[in-house]
PyMOL Python script that loads the backbone (N, CA, C, O; Angstrom):
from pymol import cmd

cmd.read_pdbstr("""\
ATOM      1  N   UNK A   1       0.811  -1.198   0.000  1.00  0.00           N
ATOM      2  CA  UNK A   1       0.000   0.000   0.000  1.00  0.00           C
ATOM      3  C   UNK A   1       0.853   1.260   0.000  1.00  0.00           C
ATOM      4  O   UNK A   1       0.426   2.303  -0.495  1.00  0.00           O
ATOM      5  N   UNK A   2       2.046   1.168   0.548  1.00  0.00           N
ATOM      6  CA  UNK A   2       2.822   2.371   0.763  1.00  0.00           C
ATOM      7  C   UNK A   2       3.759   2.765  -0.360  1.00  0.00           C
ATOM      8  O   UNK A   2       4.130   3.935  -0.453  1.00  0.00           O
ATOM      9  N   UNK A   3       4.156   1.840  -1.214  1.00  0.00           N
ATOM     10  CA  UNK A   3       5.174   2.151  -2.216  1.00  0.00           C
ATOM     11  C   UNK A   3       4.571   2.498  -3.563  1.00  0.00           C
ATOM     12  O   UNK A   3       4.781   1.801  -4.556  1.00  0.00           O
ATOM     13  N   UNK A   4       3.823   3.580  -3.579  1.00  0.00           N
ATOM     14  CA  UNK A   4       3.217   4.046  -4.813  1.00  0.00           C
ATOM     15  C   UNK A   4       2.354   5.254  -4.537  1.00  0.00           C
ATOM     16  O   UNK A   4       2.156   5.652  -3.389  1.00  0.00           O
ATOM     17  N   UNK A   5       1.839   5.835  -5.616  1.00  0.00           N
ATOM     18  CA  UNK A   5       0.972   6.997  -5.445  1.00  0.00           C
ATOM     19  C   UNK A   5       0.037   7.137  -6.642  1.00  0.00           C
ATOM     20  O   UNK A   5       0.297   6.617  -7.727  1.00  0.00           O
ATOM     21  N   UNK A   6      -1.064   7.860  -6.407  1.00  0.00           N
ATOM     22  CA  UNK A   6      -2.060   8.147  -7.424  1.00  0.00           C
ATOM     23  C   UNK A   6      -1.902   9.592  -7.850  1.00  0.00           C
ATOM     24  O   UNK A   6      -1.806  10.491  -7.015  1.00  0.00           O
ATOM     25  N   UNK A   7      -1.876   9.809  -9.158  1.00  0.00           N
ATOM     26  CA  UNK A   7      -1.810  11.156  -9.697  1.00  0.00           C
ATOM     27  C   UNK A   7      -2.368  11.165 -11.117  1.00  0.00           C
ATOM     28  O   UNK A   7      -2.145  10.223 -11.876  1.00  0.00           O
ATOM     29  N   UNK A   8      -3.075  12.199 -11.472  1.00  0.00           N
ATOM     30  CA  UNK A   8      -3.567  12.392 -12.843  1.00  0.00           C
ATOM     31  C   UNK A   8      -4.257  11.142 -13.409  1.00  0.00           C
ATOM     32  O   UNK A   8      -4.058  10.809 -14.577  1.00  0.00           O
ATOM     33  N   UNK A   9      -5.047  10.463 -12.613  1.00  0.00           N
ATOM     34  CA  UNK A   9      -5.827   9.293 -13.039  1.00  0.00           C
ATOM     35  C   UNK A   9      -5.010   8.041 -13.305  1.00  0.00           C
ATOM     36  O   UNK A   9      -5.485   7.140 -13.997  1.00  0.00           O
ATOM     37  N   UNK A  10      -3.810   7.959 -12.783  1.00  0.00           N
ATOM     38  CA  UNK A  10      -3.047   6.714 -12.889  1.00  0.00           C
ATOM     39  C   UNK A  10      -2.256   6.493 -11.601  1.00  0.00           C
ATOM     40  O   UNK A  10      -2.136   7.386 -10.762  1.00  0.00           O
ATOM     41  N   UNK A  11      -1.721   5.276 -11.467  1.00  0.00           N
ATOM     42  CA  UNK A  11      -0.919   4.905 -10.304  1.00  0.00           C
ATOM     43  C   UNK A  11       0.512   4.659 -10.744  1.00  0.00           C
ATOM     44  O   UNK A  11       0.759   4.080 -11.802  1.00  0.00           O
ATOM     45  N   UNK A  12       1.445   5.104  -9.927  1.00  0.00           N
ATOM     46  CA  UNK A  12       2.850   4.751 -10.127  1.00  0.00           C
ATOM     47  C   UNK A  12       3.270   3.882  -8.953  1.00  0.00           C
ATOM     48  O   UNK A  12       3.027   4.218  -7.794  1.00  0.00           O
ATOM     49  N   UNK A  13       3.903   2.763  -9.270  1.00  0.00           N
ATOM     50  CA  UNK A  13       4.445   1.874  -8.257  1.00  0.00           C
ATOM     51  C   UNK A  13       5.933   2.160  -8.116  1.00  0.00           C
ATOM     52  O   UNK A  13       6.687   2.042  -9.083  1.00  0.00           O
ATOM     53  N   UNK A  14       6.349   2.530  -6.933  1.00  0.00           N
ATOM     54  CA  UNK A  14       7.736   2.904  -6.670  1.00  0.00           C
ATOM     55  C   UNK A  14       8.508   1.665  -6.212  1.00  0.00           C
ATOM     56  O   UNK A  14       8.618   1.376  -5.021  1.00  0.00           O
ATOM     57  N   UNK A  15       9.024   0.964  -7.184  1.00  0.00           N
ATOM     58  CA  UNK A  15       9.758  -0.274  -6.916  1.00  0.00           C
ATOM     59  C   UNK A  15      11.228  -0.042  -7.257  1.00  0.00           C
ATOM     60  O   UNK A  15      11.824  -0.739  -8.077  1.00  0.00           O
ATOM     61  N   UNK A  16      11.783   0.966  -6.592  1.00  0.00           N
ATOM     62  CA  UNK A  16      13.090   1.508  -6.961  1.00  0.00           C
ATOM     63  C   UNK A  16      14.256   0.536  -6.834  1.00  0.00           C
ATOM     64  O   UNK A  16      15.297   0.766  -7.450  1.00  0.00           O
ATOM     65  N   UNK A  17      14.131  -0.520  -6.077  1.00  0.00           N
ATOM     66  CA  UNK A  17      15.251  -1.448  -5.908  1.00  0.00           C
ATOM     67  C   UNK A  17      15.221  -2.619  -6.883  1.00  0.00           C
ATOM     68  O   UNK A  17      16.080  -3.499  -6.821  1.00  0.00           O
ATOM     69  N   UNK A  18      14.245  -2.636  -7.779  1.00  0.00           N
ATOM     70  CA  UNK A  18      14.185  -3.678  -8.796  1.00  0.00           C
ATOM     71  C   UNK A  18      15.026  -3.257 -10.003  1.00  0.00           C
ATOM     72  O   UNK A  18      15.141  -2.068 -10.303  1.00  0.00           O
ATOM     73  N   UNK A  19      15.606  -4.233 -10.686  1.00  0.00           N
ATOM     74  CA  UNK A  19      16.351  -3.933 -11.909  1.00  0.00           C
ATOM     75  C   UNK A  19      15.366  -3.642 -13.042  1.00  0.00           C
ATOM     76  O   UNK A  19      14.175  -3.940 -12.939  1.00  0.00           O
ATOM     77  N   UNK A  20      15.877  -3.063 -14.112  1.00  0.00           N
ATOM     78  CA  UNK A  20      15.030  -2.791 -15.273  1.00  0.00           C
ATOM     79  C   UNK A  20      14.427  -4.085 -15.802  1.00  0.00           C
ATOM     80  O   UNK A  20      13.252  -4.109 -16.166  1.00  0.00           O
ATOM     81  N   UNK A  21      15.200  -5.151 -15.851  1.00  0.00           N
ATOM     82  CA  UNK A  21      14.704  -6.441 -16.346  1.00  0.00           C
ATOM     83  C   UNK A  21      13.594  -6.990 -15.454  1.00  0.00           C
ATOM     84  O   UNK A  21      12.608  -7.535 -15.950  1.00  0.00           O
ATOM     85  N   UNK A  22      13.752  -6.846 -14.146  1.00  0.00           N
ATOM     86  CA  UNK A  22      12.715  -7.313 -13.215  1.00  0.00           C
ATOM     87  C   UNK A  22      11.429  -6.514 -13.372  1.00  0.00           C
ATOM     88  O   UNK A  22      10.333  -7.072 -13.315  1.00  0.00           O
ATOM     89  N   UNK A  23      11.565  -5.207 -13.569  1.00  0.00           N
ATOM     90  CA  UNK A  23      10.385  -4.359 -13.760  1.00  0.00           C
ATOM     91  C   UNK A  23       9.661  -4.740 -15.050  1.00  0.00           C
ATOM     92  O   UNK A  23       8.433  -4.813 -15.071  1.00  0.00           O
ATOM     93  N   UNK A  24      10.410  -4.982 -16.119  1.00  0.00           N
ATOM     94  CA  UNK A  24       9.788  -5.403 -17.381  1.00  0.00           C
ATOM     95  C   UNK A  24       9.069  -6.746 -17.213  1.00  0.00           C
ATOM     96  O   UNK A  24       8.002  -6.952 -17.791  1.00  0.00           O
ATOM     97  N   UNK A  25       9.637  -7.642 -16.438  1.00  0.00           N
ATOM     98  CA  UNK A  25       8.996  -8.924 -16.158  1.00  0.00           C
ATOM     99  C   UNK A  25       7.691  -8.712 -15.379  1.00  0.00           C
ATOM    100  O   UNK A  25       6.677  -9.338 -15.688  1.00  0.00           O
ATOM    101  N   UNK A  26       7.715  -7.843 -14.381  1.00  0.00           N
ATOM    102  CA  UNK A  26       6.507  -7.543 -13.612  1.00  0.00           C
ATOM    103  C   UNK A  26       5.419  -6.936 -14.500  1.00  0.00           C
ATOM    104  O   UNK A  26       4.243  -7.274 -14.361  1.00  0.00           O
ATOM    105  N   UNK A  27       5.803  -6.056 -15.398  1.00  0.00           N
ATOM    106  CA  UNK A  27       4.850  -5.451 -16.336  1.00  0.00           C
ATOM    107  C   UNK A  27       4.212  -6.540 -17.195  1.00  0.00           C
ATOM    108  O   UNK A  27       3.002  -6.531 -17.417  1.00  0.00           O
ATOM    109  N   UNK A  28       5.019  -7.467 -17.670  1.00  0.00           N
ATOM    110  CA  UNK A  28       4.519  -8.573 -18.481  1.00  0.00           C
ATOM    111  C   UNK A  28       3.539  -9.444 -17.688  1.00  0.00           C
ATOM    112  O   UNK A  28       2.504  -9.847 -18.217  1.00  0.00           O
ATOM    113  N   UNK A  29       3.857  -9.731 -16.442  1.00  0.00           N
ATOM    114  CA  UNK A  29       2.977 -10.544 -15.598  1.00  0.00           C
ATOM    115  C   UNK A  29       1.662  -9.825 -15.322  1.00  0.00           C
ATOM    116  O   UNK A  29       0.598 -10.442 -15.370  1.00  0.00           O
ATOM    117  N   UNK A  30       1.724  -8.524 -15.033  1.00  0.00           N
ATOM    118  CA  UNK A  30       0.492  -7.759 -14.804  1.00  0.00           C
ATOM    119  C   UNK A  30      -0.443  -7.852 -16.006  1.00  0.00           C
ATOM    120  O   UNK A  30      -1.658  -7.975 -15.850  1.00  0.00           O
ATOM    121  N   UNK A  31       0.131  -7.791 -17.200  1.00  0.00           N
ATOM    122  CA  UNK A  31      -0.678  -7.874 -18.417  1.00  0.00           C
ATOM    123  C   UNK A  31      -1.199  -9.286 -18.650  1.00  0.00           C
ATOM    124  O   UNK A  31      -2.393  -9.476 -18.878  1.00  0.00           O
ATOM    125  N   UNK A  32      -0.321 -10.271 -18.594  1.00  0.00           N
ATOM    126  CA  UNK A  32      -0.704 -11.648 -18.907  1.00  0.00           C
ATOM    127  C   UNK A  32      -1.691 -12.240 -17.904  1.00  0.00           C
ATOM    128  O   UNK A  32      -2.665 -12.880 -18.300  1.00  0.00           O
ATOM    129  N   UNK A  33      -1.451 -12.034 -16.621  1.00  0.00           N
ATOM    130  CA  UNK A  33      -2.276 -12.668 -15.590  1.00  0.00           C
ATOM    131  C   UNK A  33      -3.510 -11.868 -15.213  1.00  0.00           C
ATOM    132  O   UNK A  33      -4.532 -12.437 -14.829  1.00  0.00           O
ATOM    133  N   UNK A  34      -3.416 -10.533 -15.322  1.00  0.00           N
ATOM    134  CA  UNK A  34      -4.509  -9.698 -14.818  1.00  0.00           C
ATOM    135  C   UNK A  34      -5.093  -8.748 -15.853  1.00  0.00           C
ATOM    136  O   UNK A  34      -6.101  -8.094 -15.582  1.00  0.00           O
ATOM    137  N   UNK A  35      -4.486  -8.654 -17.033  1.00  0.00           N
ATOM    138  CA  UNK A  35      -4.973  -7.734 -18.055  1.00  0.00           C
ATOM    139  C   UNK A  35      -4.757  -6.278 -17.702  1.00  0.00           C
ATOM    140  O   UNK A  35      -5.479  -5.405 -18.184  1.00  0.00           O
ATOM    141  N   UNK A  36      -3.764  -6.007 -16.862  1.00  0.00           N
ATOM    142  CA  UNK A  36      -3.458  -4.638 -16.455  1.00  0.00           C
ATOM    143  C   UNK A  36      -2.329  -4.109 -17.340  1.00  0.00           C
ATOM    144  O   UNK A  36      -1.225  -4.652 -17.368  1.00  0.00           O
ATOM    145  N   UNK A  37      -2.640  -3.047 -18.050  1.00  0.00           N
ATOM    146  CA  UNK A  37      -1.667  -2.417 -18.942  1.00  0.00           C
ATOM    147  C   UNK A  37      -0.831  -1.418 -18.158  1.00  0.00           C
ATOM    148  O   UNK A  37      -1.355  -0.618 -17.383  1.00  0.00           O
ATOM    149  N   UNK A  38       0.473  -1.476 -18.372  1.00  0.00           N
ATOM    150  CA  UNK A  38       1.365  -0.565 -17.669  1.00  0.00           C
ATOM    151  C   UNK A  38       2.624  -0.334 -18.500  1.00  0.00           C
ATOM    152  O   UNK A  38       2.894  -1.045 -19.469  1.00  0.00           O
ATOM    153  N   UNK A  39       3.383   0.677 -18.094  1.00  0.00           N
ATOM    154  CA  UNK A  39       4.626   1.006 -18.781  1.00  0.00           C
ATOM    155  C   UNK A  39       5.737   1.184 -17.753  1.00  0.00           C
ATOM    156  O   UNK A  39       5.483   1.370 -16.563  1.00  0.00           O
ATOM    157  N   UNK A  40       6.959   1.124 -18.234  1.00  0.00           N
ATOM    158  CA  UNK A  40       8.116   1.354 -17.378  1.00  0.00           C
ATOM    159  C   UNK A  40       8.470   2.834 -17.430  1.00  0.00           C
ATOM    160  O   UNK A  40       8.422   3.457 -18.491  1.00  0.00           O
ATOM    161  N   UNK A  41       8.824   3.390 -16.276  1.00  0.00           N
ATOM    162  CA  UNK A  41       9.258   4.782 -16.207  1.00  0.00           C
ATOM    163  C   UNK A  41      10.610   4.867 -15.533  1.00  0.00           C
ATOM    164  O   UNK A  41      10.852   4.247 -14.497  1.00  0.00           O
ATOM    165  N   UNK A  42      11.482   5.645 -16.141  1.00  0.00           N
ATOM    166  CA  UNK A  42      12.824   5.864 -15.606  1.00  0.00           C
ATOM    167  C   UNK A  42      12.813   7.120 -14.736  1.00  0.00           C
ATOM    168  O   UNK A  42      12.226   8.138 -15.105  1.00  0.00           O
ATOM    169  N   UNK A  43      13.462   7.035 -13.589  1.00  0.00           N
ATOM    170  CA  UNK A  43      13.592   8.197 -12.714  1.00  0.00           C
ATOM    171  C   UNK A  43      15.043   8.282 -12.260  1.00  0.00           C
ATOM    172  O   UNK A  43      15.647   7.284 -11.869  1.00  0.00           O
ATOM    173  N   UNK A  44      15.583   9.477 -12.319  1.00  0.00           N
ATOM    174  CA  UNK A  44      16.929   9.712 -11.809  1.00  0.00           C
ATOM    175  C   UNK A  44      16.802  10.445 -10.485  1.00  0.00           C
ATOM    176  O   UNK A  44      16.316  11.575 -10.433  1.00  0.00           O
ATOM    177  N   UNK A  45      17.244   9.793  -9.412  1.00  0.00           N
ATOM    178  CA  UNK A  45      17.182  10.389  -8.082  1.00  0.00           C
ATOM    179  C   UNK A  45      18.142  11.567  -7.978  1.00  0.00           C
ATOM    180  O   UNK A  45      19.055  11.694  -8.794  1.00  0.00           O
ATOM    181  N   UNK A  46      17.947  12.432  -6.980  1.00  0.00           N
ATOM    182  CA  UNK A  46      18.849  13.581  -6.808  1.00  0.00           C
ATOM    183  C   UNK A  46      20.322  13.189  -6.685  1.00  0.00           C
ATOM    184  O   UNK A  46      21.207  13.974  -7.023  1.00  0.00           O
ATOM    185  N   UNK A  47      20.582  11.970  -6.200  1.00  0.00           N
ATOM    186  CA  UNK A  47      21.977  11.523  -6.069  1.00  0.00           C
ATOM    187  C   UNK A  47      22.524  10.941  -7.373  1.00  0.00           C
ATOM    188  O   UNK A  47      23.662  10.473  -7.414  1.00  0.00           O
ATOM    189  N   UNK A  48      21.710  10.969  -8.449  1.00  0.00           N
ATOM    190  CA  UNK A  48      22.145  10.492  -9.755  1.00  0.00           C
ATOM    191  C   UNK A  48      21.829   9.033 -10.033  1.00  0.00           C
ATOM    192  O   UNK A  48      22.068   8.549 -11.139  1.00  0.00           O
ATOM    193  N   UNK A  49      21.300   8.331  -9.055  1.00  0.00           N
ATOM    194  CA  UNK A  49      20.964   6.915  -9.227  1.00  0.00           C
ATOM    195  C   UNK A  49      19.699   6.773 -10.084  1.00  0.00           C
ATOM    196  O   UNK A  49      18.686   7.422  -9.821  1.00  0.00           O
ATOM    197  N   UNK A  50      19.769   5.928 -11.099  1.00  0.00           N
ATOM    198  CA  UNK A  50      18.622   5.659 -11.969  1.00  0.00           C
ATOM    199  C   UNK A  50      17.814   4.523 -11.365  1.00  0.00           C
ATOM    200  O   UNK A  50      18.358   3.476 -11.011  1.00  0.00           O
ATOM    201  N   UNK A  51      16.499   4.742 -11.250  1.00  0.00           N
ATOM    202  CA  UNK A  51      15.591   3.708 -10.753  1.00  0.00           C
ATOM    203  C   UNK A  51      14.444   3.561 -11.741  1.00  0.00           C
ATOM    204  O   UNK A  51      14.197   4.443 -12.563  1.00  0.00           O
ATOM    205  N   UNK A  52      13.746   2.430 -11.648  1.00  0.00           N
ATOM    206  CA  UNK A  52      12.663   2.111 -12.572  1.00  0.00           C
ATOM    207  C   UNK A  52      11.365   1.950 -11.804  1.00  0.00           C
ATOM    208  O   UNK A  52      11.341   1.379 -10.713  1.00  0.00           O
ATOM    209  N   UNK A  53      10.279   2.462 -12.387  1.00  0.00           N
ATOM    210  CA  UNK A  53       8.964   2.399 -11.763  1.00  0.00           C
ATOM    211  C   UNK A  53       7.943   1.903 -12.774  1.00  0.00           C
ATOM    212  O   UNK A  53       8.170   1.931 -13.984  1.00  0.00           O
ATOM    213  N   UNK A  54       6.817   1.452 -12.248  1.00  0.00           N
ATOM    214  CA  UNK A  54       5.727   0.991 -13.101  1.00  0.00           C
ATOM    215  C   UNK A  54       4.614   2.026 -13.054  1.00  0.00           C
ATOM    216  O   UNK A  54       4.191   2.460 -11.982  1.00  0.00           O
ATOM    217  N   UNK A  55       4.153   2.409 -14.229  1.00  0.00           N
ATOM    218  CA  UNK A  55       3.013   3.331 -14.355  1.00  0.00           C
ATOM    219  C   UNK A  55       1.841   2.524 -14.874  1.00  0.00           C
ATOM    220  O   UNK A  55       1.876   2.014 -15.994  1.00  0.00           O
ATOM    221  N   UNK A  56       0.798   2.409 -14.056  1.00  0.00           N
ATOM    222  CA  UNK A  56      -0.415   1.692 -14.445  1.00  0.00           C
ATOM    223  C   UNK A  56      -1.241   2.609 -15.338  1.00  0.00           C
ATOM    224  O   UNK A  56      -1.535   3.746 -14.966  1.00  0.00           O
ATOM    225  N   UNK A  57      -1.610   2.119 -16.504  1.00  0.00           N
ATOM    226  CA  UNK A  57      -2.391   2.904 -17.460  1.00  0.00           C
ATOM    227  C   UNK A  57      -3.743   3.282 -16.870  1.00  0.00           C
ATOM    228  O   UNK A  57      -4.360   2.496 -16.151  1.00  0.00           O
ATOM    229  N   UNK A  58      -4.203   4.503 -17.184  1.00  0.00           N
ATOM    230  CA  UNK A  58      -5.521   4.900 -16.673  1.00  0.00           C
ATOM    231  C   UNK A  58      -6.629   4.017 -17.217  1.00  0.00           C
ATOM    232  O   UNK A  58      -7.688   3.913 -16.598  1.00  0.00           O
ATOM    233  N   UNK A  59      -6.410   3.374 -18.367  1.00  0.00           N
ATOM    234  CA  UNK A  59      -7.429   2.457 -18.893  1.00  0.00           C
ATOM    235  C   UNK A  59      -7.521   1.179 -18.062  1.00  0.00           C
ATOM    236  O   UNK A  59      -8.504   0.446 -18.170  1.00  0.00           O
ATOM    237  N   UNK A  60      -6.518   0.904 -17.238  1.00  0.00           N
ATOM    238  CA  UNK A  60      -6.528  -0.288 -16.383  1.00  0.00           C
ATOM    239  C   UNK A  60      -6.839   0.018 -14.924  1.00  0.00           C
ATOM    240  O   UNK A  60      -6.821  -0.883 -14.086  1.00  0.00           O
ATOM    241  N   UNK A  61      -7.123   1.276 -14.613  1.00  0.00           N
ATOM    242  CA  UNK A  61      -7.345   1.652 -13.217  1.00  0.00           C
ATOM    243  C   UNK A  61      -8.559   0.956 -12.601  1.00  0.00           C
ATOM    244  O   UNK A  61      -8.497   0.540 -11.444  1.00  0.00           O
ATOM    245  N   UNK A  62      -9.659   0.818 -13.341  1.00  0.00           N
ATOM    246  CA  UNK A  62     -10.834   0.146 -12.780  1.00  0.00           C
ATOM    247  C   UNK A  62     -10.510  -1.304 -12.423  1.00  0.00           C
ATOM    248  O   UNK A  62     -10.923  -1.798 -11.373  1.00  0.00           O
ATOM    249  N   UNK A  63      -9.779  -1.973 -13.291  1.00  0.00           N
ATOM    250  CA  UNK A  63      -9.390  -3.358 -13.038  1.00  0.00           C
ATOM    251  C   UNK A  63      -8.475  -3.444 -11.822  1.00  0.00           C
ATOM    252  O   UNK A  63      -8.668  -4.298 -10.957  1.00  0.00           O
ATOM    253  N   UNK A  64      -7.481  -2.565 -11.754  1.00  0.00           N
ATOM    254  CA  UNK A  64      -6.571  -2.549 -10.613  1.00  0.00           C
ATOM    255  C   UNK A  64      -7.334  -2.323  -9.312  1.00  0.00           C
ATOM    256  O   UNK A  64      -7.129  -3.038  -8.331  1.00  0.00           O
ATOM    257  N   UNK A  65      -8.208  -1.332  -9.312  1.00  0.00           N
ATOM    258  CA  UNK A  65      -8.985  -1.038  -8.105  1.00  0.00           C
ATOM    259  C   UNK A  65      -9.808  -2.243  -7.665  1.00  0.00           C
ATOM    260  O   UNK A  65      -9.849  -2.577  -6.481  1.00  0.00           O
ATOM    261  N   UNK A  66     -10.462  -2.892  -8.623  1.00  0.00           N
ATOM    262  CA  UNK A  66     -11.315  -4.031  -8.252  1.00  0.00           C
ATOM    263  C   UNK A  66     -10.498  -5.186  -7.685  1.00  0.00           C
ATOM    264  O   UNK A  66     -10.979  -5.919  -6.822  1.00  0.00           O
ATOM    265  N   UNK A  67      -9.268  -5.353  -8.160  1.00  0.00           N
ATOM    266  CA  UNK A  67      -8.420  -6.450  -7.676  1.00  0.00           C
ATOM    267  C   UNK A  67      -7.802  -6.173  -6.304  1.00  0.00           C
ATOM    268  O   UNK A  67      -7.737  -7.072  -5.465  1.00  0.00           O
ATOM    269  N   UNK A  68      -7.354  -4.950  -6.069  1.00  0.00           N
ATOM    270  CA  UNK A  68      -6.576  -4.698  -4.857  1.00  0.00           C
ATOM    271  C   UNK A  68      -7.300  -3.942  -3.751  1.00  0.00           C
ATOM    272  O   UNK A  68      -6.907  -4.052  -2.590  1.00  0.00           O
ATOM    273  N   UNK A  69      -8.342  -3.179  -4.069  1.00  0.00           N
ATOM    274  CA  UNK A  69      -8.981  -2.360  -3.032  1.00  0.00           C
ATOM    275  C   UNK A  69      -9.535  -3.178  -1.860  1.00  0.00           C
ATOM    276  O   UNK A  69      -9.535  -2.673  -0.737  1.00  0.00           O
ATOM    277  N   UNK A  70     -10.012  -4.426  -2.066  1.00  0.00           N
ATOM    278  CA  UNK A  70     -10.489  -5.182  -0.894  1.00  0.00           C
ATOM    279  C   UNK A  70      -9.394  -5.455   0.141  1.00  0.00           C
ATOM    280  O   UNK A  70      -9.703  -5.773   1.289  1.00  0.00           O
ATOM    281  N   UNK A  71      -8.141  -5.339  -0.239  1.00  0.00           N
ATOM    282  CA  UNK A  71      -7.017  -5.627   0.655  1.00  0.00           C
ATOM    283  C   UNK A  71      -6.413  -4.366   1.271  1.00  0.00           C
ATOM    284  O   UNK A  71      -5.496  -4.450   2.088  1.00  0.00           O
ATOM    285  N   UNK A  72      -6.926  -3.197   0.880  1.00  0.00           N
ATOM    286  CA  UNK A  72      -6.422  -1.932   1.398  1.00  0.00           C
ATOM    287  C   UNK A  72      -7.168  -1.545   2.666  1.00  0.00           C
ATOM    288  O   UNK A  72      -8.373  -1.764   2.785  1.00  0.00           O
ATOM    289  N   UNK A  73      -6.436  -0.966   3.607  1.00  0.00           N
ATOM    290  CA  UNK A  73      -7.120  -0.366   4.743  1.00  0.00           C
ATOM    291  C   UNK A  73      -7.742   0.937   4.248  1.00  0.00           C
ATOM    292  O   UNK A  73      -7.206   1.569   3.339  1.00  0.00           O
ATOM    293  N   UNK A  74      -8.874   1.348   4.839  1.00  0.00           N
ATOM    294  CA  UNK A  74      -9.576   2.537   4.336  1.00  0.00           C
ATOM    295  C   UNK A  74      -8.700   3.783   4.256  1.00  0.00           C
ATOM    296  O   UNK A  74      -8.859   4.592   3.342  1.00  0.00           O
ATOM    297  N   UNK A  75      -7.785   3.944   5.192  1.00  0.00           N
ATOM    298  CA  UNK A  75      -6.929   5.134   5.219  1.00  0.00           C
ATOM    299  C   UNK A  75      -5.962   5.212   4.043  1.00  0.00           C
ATOM    300  O   UNK A  75      -5.382   6.269   3.796  1.00  0.00           O
ATOM    301  N   UNK A  76      -5.777   4.119   3.317  1.00  0.00           N
ATOM    302  CA  UNK A  76      -4.827   4.102   2.198  1.00  0.00           C
ATOM    303  C   UNK A  76      -5.516   4.075   0.828  1.00  0.00           C
ATOM    304  O   UNK A  76      -4.831   4.050  -0.195  1.00  0.00           O
ATOM    305  N   UNK A  77      -6.825   4.080   0.783  1.00  0.00           N
ATOM    306  CA  UNK A  77      -7.539   4.020  -0.498  1.00  0.00           C
ATOM    307  C   UNK A  77      -7.247   5.214  -1.396  1.00  0.00           C
ATOM    308  O   UNK A  77      -7.401   5.123  -2.614  1.00  0.00           O
ATOM    309  N   UNK A  78      -6.829   6.326  -0.814  1.00  0.00           N
ATOM    310  CA  UNK A  78      -6.489   7.496  -1.634  1.00  0.00           C
ATOM    311  C   UNK A  78      -5.362   7.181  -2.615  1.00  0.00           C
ATOM    312  O   UNK A  78      -5.236   7.842  -3.645  1.00  0.00           O
ATOM    313  N   UNK A  79      -4.542   6.175  -2.301  1.00  0.00           N
ATOM    314  CA  UNK A  79      -3.444   5.783  -3.199  1.00  0.00           C
ATOM    315  C   UNK A  79      -3.963   5.150  -4.485  1.00  0.00           C
ATOM    316  O   UNK A  79      -3.218   4.994  -5.452  1.00  0.00           O
ATOM    317  N   UNK A  80      -5.237   4.788  -4.491  1.00  0.00           N
ATOM    318  CA  UNK A  80      -5.894   4.265  -5.705  1.00  0.00           C
ATOM    319  C   UNK A  80      -6.841   5.295  -6.318  1.00  0.00           C
ATOM    320  O   UNK A  80      -7.540   5.005  -7.289  1.00  0.00           O
ATOM    321  N   UNK A  81      -6.857   6.485  -5.751  1.00  0.00           N
ATOM    322  CA  UNK A  81      -7.761   7.525  -6.238  1.00  0.00           C
ATOM    323  C   UNK A  81      -9.176   7.322  -5.749  1.00  0.00           C
ATOM    324  O   UNK A  81     -10.121   7.821  -6.360  1.00  0.00           O
ATOM    325  N   UNK A  82      -9.341   6.588  -4.644  1.00  0.00           N
ATOM    326  CA  UNK A  82     -10.672   6.336  -4.071  1.00  0.00           C
ATOM    327  C   UNK A  82     -10.829   7.221  -2.851  1.00  0.00           C
ATOM    328  O   UNK A  82     -10.006   7.200  -1.936  1.00  0.00           O
ATOM    329  N   UNK A  83     -11.906   8.002  -2.853  1.00  0.00           N
ATOM    330  CA  UNK A  83     -12.179   8.860  -1.705  1.00  0.00           C
ATOM    331  C   UNK A  83     -13.053   8.113  -0.722  1.00  0.00           C
ATOM    332  O   UNK A  83     -13.992   7.421  -1.116  1.00  0.00           O
ATOM    333  N   UNK A  84     -12.744   8.253   0.570  1.00  0.00           N
ATOM    334  CA  UNK A  84     -13.533   7.601   1.620  1.00  0.00           C
ATOM    335  C   UNK A  84     -14.869   8.283   1.785  1.00  0.00           C
ATOM    336  O   UNK A  84     -15.672   7.873   2.623  1.00  0.00           O
TER     337      UNK A  84
END
""", "prot")
cmd.dss("prot")
cmd.show_as("cartoon", "prot")
cmd.util.cbc("prot")
cmd.orient("prot")
């Protein structure tokens, strides 16, 4: 619940310690197993370290919400763009 955020109708998963190859594998699994479309995003931290994140497509947000919201505590639903 904590390693990500909702903005502009999509979710970004902050999985900064995964390699680029691992992130691409996760993106593939999200699509194949759950039909969730996502892309890889590169971020350069202030210290110059490059990290990789997953951006969930806004077209897949309803699917993502339906799959994961039952497992969220109410105080964290804002991370999916759900208002209490």
